[in-house]
C-alpha positions in Angstrom: 57.6 -71.6 -11.4 53.9 -71.5 -10.4 52.6 -68.9 -12.7 49.5 -66.9 -12.0 47.6 -63.8 -13.1 46.1 -61.2 -10.7 42.7 -62.4 -11.8 43.5 -65.8 -10.3 43.4 -64.3 -6.8 40.0 -64.5 -5.2 38.4 -61.0 -5.1 37.7 -61.2 -1.3 41.5 -61.2 -0.8 41.9 -57.4 -0.2 44.8 -57.2 2.4 48.4 -58.2 2.4 47.6 -60.5 5.3 44.9 -62.3 3.4 47.2 -62.6 0.4 50.0 -64.1 2.6 47.7 -66.8 3.9 46.4 -67.6 0.4 50.0 -67.9 -1.0 51.0 -70.0 2.0 48.1 -72.4 1.4 48.8 -72.6 -2.3 52.5 -73.3 -1.9 51.8 -75.9 0.8 49.2 -77.6 -1.3 51.3 -78.0 -4.4 54.6 -78.7 -2.7 53.6 -80.9 0.3 56.8 -83.0 0.3 59.4 -80.7 -1.3 62.4 -80.0 0.9 65.6 -78.0 0.8 68.8 -77.9 2.7 69.0 -74.6 4.6 72.1 -75.3 6.6 73.5 -78.1 8.8 71.0 -80.7 9.7 68.1 -82.3 7.8 66.3 -80.8 4.9 63.2 -78.8 5.7 59.9 -78.5 3.9 59.9 -75.4 1.6 56.3 -74.5 2.3 54.6 -75.0 5.7 51.4 -73.6 7.2 49.8 -74.5 10.5 47.0 -73.3 12.8 48.0 -72.7 16.4 45.8 -72.0 19.4 47.3 -69.6 21.9 45.9 -70.6 25.2 46.9 -67.3 27.0 44.8 -65.2 24.6 42.3 -67.7 23.2 43.4 -66.7 19.7 44.0 -68.9 16.7 47.0 -67.9 14.7 48.2 -69.0 11.2 52.0 -69.6 11.1 53.4 -69.6 7.6 56.9 -70.7 6.7 58.4 -70.6 3.2 61.9 -71.3 2.2 62.7 -69.8 -1.2 66.1 -69.7 -2.8 67.2 -66.5 -4.3 69.6 -65.9 -7.2 73.3 -66.1 -6.2 74.1 -62.8 -7.8 71.4 -60.8 -6.0 72.3 -57.4 -4.5 70.8 -55.8 -1.4 71.1 -52.3 -2.8 69.9 -52.4 -6.3 67.0 -54.7 -6.9 63.7 -55.9 -5.6 64.3 -59.0 -3.5 61.1 -60.7 -4.7 62.4 -60.6 -8.3 65.4 -62.7 -7.2 63.3 -65.8 -6.3 64.4 -69.1 -7.8 61.2 -71.1 -8.8 60.9 -74.4 -7.0 57.7 -75.7 -8.4 56.1 -76.0 -11.8 52.7 -77.1 -10.5 49.6 -75.2 -11.4 47.5 -73.5 -8.7 44.7 -76.0 -7.8 41.3 -75.0 -9.1 39.7 -74.6 -5.6 42.2 -71.7 -4.9 41.4 -69.8 -8.0 38.9 -66.9 -8.1 37.0 -68.5 -11.0 36.2 -71.5 -8.7 34.6 -69.4 -6.0 
């Protein structure tokens, strides 16, 4: 489990979209080579983030992919899905990502 406290999040992160990118960057940084089987075929990286230029609109987009196992006994109707996550890393958040470093 990569633990954090709300004060670790940089103060300029003030939207869910900003938070999603920050989390994606952190997970990719601390788990660059970790993979998991998701089905038939080769294992996939559990945390991926990439920048993509869309030629039709001249926009740059961040695409974030995370593969997080959930508890086997989770239920759809009773609990909060985010509380069912199985930790896949014990690394600390790198200092450059912490609010105190900014």
